[in-house]
Structures are given as structure tokens and as C-alpha cells.
N, C-alpha and C positions, 0 to 999 in steps of 0.2 A: 567354858565359853567356846562356841563353835568356831571353826576356822572360817575366815572370810571366803566368799565365793569368788573365784577368778572372774575377771571381766569377760573372758571368752565364753565361760559357761553361762554367765548372765545373758550374754548376747544370744546364745543358742536357745535359752529358755524363752526369751522374748520372741525370737523367730518362730519357735514351735507354737507359742500361744497365739501369735498373730495369724499363723496359718490355720490353727483350729478355729479362730474367730471368723476368718474369711470363709472357711468351709461351712461353718454353721450358718452364717449369713446367706451363703449361696443356697443351702438346703431349704431355708425358710422361704427365700424368694421363689425357688423352684416349686415348692409345695403350693405357695399362694398362686403362682401362675397357672398351675394345673388343676386347681380346685374347681369343682363344678360351678356354673354360673348362679345356681340357686339351690337352696337346701331342698331335700326331698319332702314332698307334701304328705299329709295324712288325709285319706279319703274315707268318709264314713257313709255306710249304706243308709239311705233315707226313704226308700220305697221301691216298688216294682210294678210292672205291667206285663200281662201275658204277651208273648211274642208269637205271632202266627207262623207256623212252620213253613208255609209256602211263600209268604210275601214279606216276612220280617226276620228271617233266620240267618241272614248273611251279614248285614250291616245296616247302618243308620247314620243320618246326619241332620243337624238342625239347619234350617233355611232362613236367612235373614232378609232376603229380597225376593219378592215384594214383602212388605211388612205384613205380619199376620199369617204367613205361610205355615202350613203344618210340617212337622218333621217328615223326612222321607226315609224309606226302608228299602232294602233289597232282599231278594230270595229267588228261588227257582221260578216262582210264579210271576216275577216282575220282568223276566227276560222276554223281550218282544219276539214273536215267532220269526220275523224276518231276520233277526240277529241270530237266533238259535239255529235256523236252517243253514246258516253259513259256518256253523261249527263252533260259534262262541257260546258254549253251553254252561259256563260258570261265571257268575257275577260276584264280586267281592264287596268290601266295605267302601262306600262312596264318601265324598266330601263336597262341600259347597263353599264358594268364596264369599267374602263380605259384600261383593257387588253383584251377586246373583248368578254366577256360573256354577253348574252342577256337573260332577264328573263321576262316572262309574268305571271300575276296572273289570276287564273281561279276559278270560283265558279259554283255551280249547285243549283237547286231549293230546294233540300232537302238533308238530310244526316248529317254526323258529321265530314266532312273534307273539306279542300280546297286544291288546287293544284297549284304548281309553275312549269311552263314549261321553260326549260333552253336550250339555244343553245350555244354550245361551239364555240371557234374561228375556229375550223375545220369544222363547219357546222352541227355537230351531235346534235340531240335533245335528251333530257332525261326529265323525269317527277319526281317531288318530292311531295309527299302527306303529309299534316300536319293534324293530328287528332285534332279536336277542344278541347281546354281546358275548364274547368268549367266556364260557363258564357260567353264564347267567341262567338261573332256573326258569322253567316255563311258566310256573304259576304266577298269578297276579291277584293277590289277596286283598290289597287295600291301597288307597291313596290318601295323602294328607297335603293340603294346599297351604303354603306358607302364608302368614298374615298379610304380607304385601301383595299376595296374589300371583307373583311372578314365577314361583318355583313349586314343584310338586314332588313329594317324596313317595317312594314305593319300596316294598320289601319282597323277600323271597322266602319260600317255605323251607323248613328244616332248620338245622343249626347254622346260624349265620353270624358273621362279624361285621356286616355292613348294611347300609341302606342306600338305595339308589336315588339320585337327584335328577329330575327332568325339568326343562322349561314347561310351565303349566300350559297344556294344550288349550287353545282358545283365548287365553288371557295374555300370555307372553307373545309379543309381536314376532318373535323368531319362529313361531310354529305355524304349520299349515296342514290341513288334512291331506293335501296332495303329495306331501313328502314324508319320509320316515322321521319319527319323533326320536331325537338322539338323547342318549344319556349325557348329562352335562358334567356331573361330578359325583362324589361318593361321600357318605358319612361313615367314617371308620369307628366302630364301637370298641370301647375299651374292655369289654367282656362280651362273650357270645350270647345270643338270644335264640330261642327255639320256637318255631311255629307261631310267629306273630300274625295275628288275624286282623289287626286294625291299629292305626295310630292317628292321633289328631294333635294339632298344635294347641297348647294352652297359653302360649306366649311366643315372642319372636324366636326364642332359642330353647324352648321346652316342648317336648313331646310326651303325651301319655299314650301307652300302648297296651293292648290286650294280647296275652300270650296263651296259646292252647297247649303249652308244654305239659305232656303227660308224665314226664320223668321226675322232675324236681331236683335233679342233681346240680343244676346251674345256680339256683338261688336258695335251695333248701325248702322250696314249696312248689307244688304244682299249680298250673293255671294262674300265673301271677298277673297283677296289674303292674306295669313297668313305667318308670319315668326315665326319659333320656334327655340329658342336658347337653346342648350343643356348644362347642367352643366359639362358634360365631353363627350368625344367621346365614343360612345357605343362600348363595347368590350365583351359583353355577360356574364361577370363575376358578374356584379352588376347593379342594376337599376340606372337610371339617371333621372334628373328633366328637364322638358322642359318649358321655359318661352315663352308664346304665345303673339304675337302682331299682330293686324290687320293693314295691310299697305294701302289697298285701295279696292274699289269695282272693280270687273272684268268688262270689257266693255259689255254692254247689249244693242246692237243695231241690229235692224232687220226691214224689211218691214212689218213683222207681229207682232201683239200684243199678249201677253200671257206670259207663263212661260218659261224662258230660263233654260238651264241646263249647269252648269259649269262642265267640265270634267277634263282630265289629264293635267299634267304640266311637263315641262322639263327645266333644266338649263344646258346650254352648257359651260363646264369648259374652253373650248378653246377660246370662243369668249365673254363670259359673257352675252350672250343673253338668256333671259327668254321667254318661249313660253307657251301658255295655250289655250286649246280648249274650245270654248263656242258654244253650240248647240242652234240654233234658235227655237222659238216656232212654233207650227202648221205646215202648208204647207212649211213654210220657212226653215224648217230643211233641205229641198232639195236644197235650193237656196242660202242662205246667212249665214249658219253656218260657223264659222271662227276659225282659229288658229291665235291668236294675239301675237305680238312680243313686248317685253319690254326691256328697257335698264336701268341700275342703274343710279340714279341721275337726 
């Protein structure tokens, strides 16, 4: 018959077990609190359309207002001469709000600023210039307007661990073409992304992004479609965290061999259709560059 366990030993056992239970509970609560807001989606290719290399090779967006409006695209051939002559020689992936504002991001080869060109629902254009912050990259590849219309996200070229948040020019009452457009806050990514060419909101706290990453070391595949789940909807008052997931590789098909370039992306809130531009290598940039369509599931 085993000897009875002393009371002090039993007390120590209970103390250790209680501590382990408390620690396990804390870990579970912590994991639940840091879990992404939504599970990663699956996107299946459903079709494609040829993308014109001059006018449809940089970005695209669906337009909700006025009803029946065609999709809009950007490319070197869509830059107005008056804008190009002032040095704004690159246009990126645009976006449009649910109430009819349309925004194009512009950059130039040198300087300390980037520009956002805004068309109001009445057709009038205005320009908002942002002076670069400390360490901010010059490029201006894309914009994504939050579903409430008040905040606009933008990114930087290269390997980055953040996205930039601005008040939406033209929609947010704190903005004016006559003053510098300030950065309001930051999205801190839980893992780095590379060469993001476009992002679009598919929900209040979910972004879908196209990456032209040629390396593949970040996610185990090149040219990925990314999903970024935000810890909260951006409101400009505080930074938020973005959980990054690679969903799939973008289609890379062409009659020519060489390096493809993944460009802008669009999510149509009305239909649930996702579209992305992929530019073909070499001579085939003229013949089989494509806008691919995807559906969820």
C-alpha cells in the first residue's frame, strides 16, 4: 500500500495544476483574440478578356454610380497630356467608391510627393498631392477605398510590412486639393509582402491584393493573390494589424516565354466577381495580356 501523500505536497500539486490551467486558458484566449477576422477564401478562375497594353495594362475598377457604367481601366495611354507634361508619367490601379467617386494614383520619376487624381460624380476632376513621409517610397501603385468611403489605403513597392492609410480625397471632409494630403495611420502586416500592384476591399476588414513578387520566397509561390484580414476597419484614428494569407498563384499563360507582370485588381461588390490584369512577356504583351475573372469557392 503506497504511503499517504503529505498535505503540503498535495497543496503544491494543486497549485501547479491550477497554474497550468490558468496558462492554458490564457493561451487559448490569446489565440482566439489574434485569429484573423475571416477564413481565407478560395478563388477559382472563370474566364478572361484580352487587356489592351496601352489602356488596360495598369489597373481596373468596377463603377457602381451611375448605374450601368462600364468598368474603367488605366494604362500609359489613359494619362492625360496635361498631367504627363507636369511629370506625372505613371498611373497605377484605381478604385471607385459606392457613391460615384473615382480615384487614380500617380507618381513621377523623382521628387518628394505622389498624387491622387479624383473625379467627382458630376464629372469634375481635382488633384490631391501627398508629400512623402520619412522613409516612404516614391511609387504610387494602387489605391483601395474603404467600404464607408472615408478612408483610402495605398502601398509601396518592394518588400514591405505596412500599408498606408489616408483620408479619402474628395470624400472625407478633412481633405482639400489646396492642402497636403496627410497620412492618417498605418496597417502593420504580420508578414511582409513584395511588389503589391493592387488591392481592393471585399468587405469592411478584408482586402484582396495582387502581388508581382518574382521571387516566391515569402509564400512559396510567385505572383500570388493575397488576402489581408484587418484587425479592425481603418478609421484613421489608430493603426491596425493585417493578417496576410497567400491564396493562389495568378494565371501565367502566354504564347511567349519570359517574365509576366501582375498588375491591378478589382472586386465588384455587386456581383462578387474578382478581376486581375496579367501582362504577358515580350512581344506577347501586345497579343495575349489578359484580365482574368475569378469567383469565390
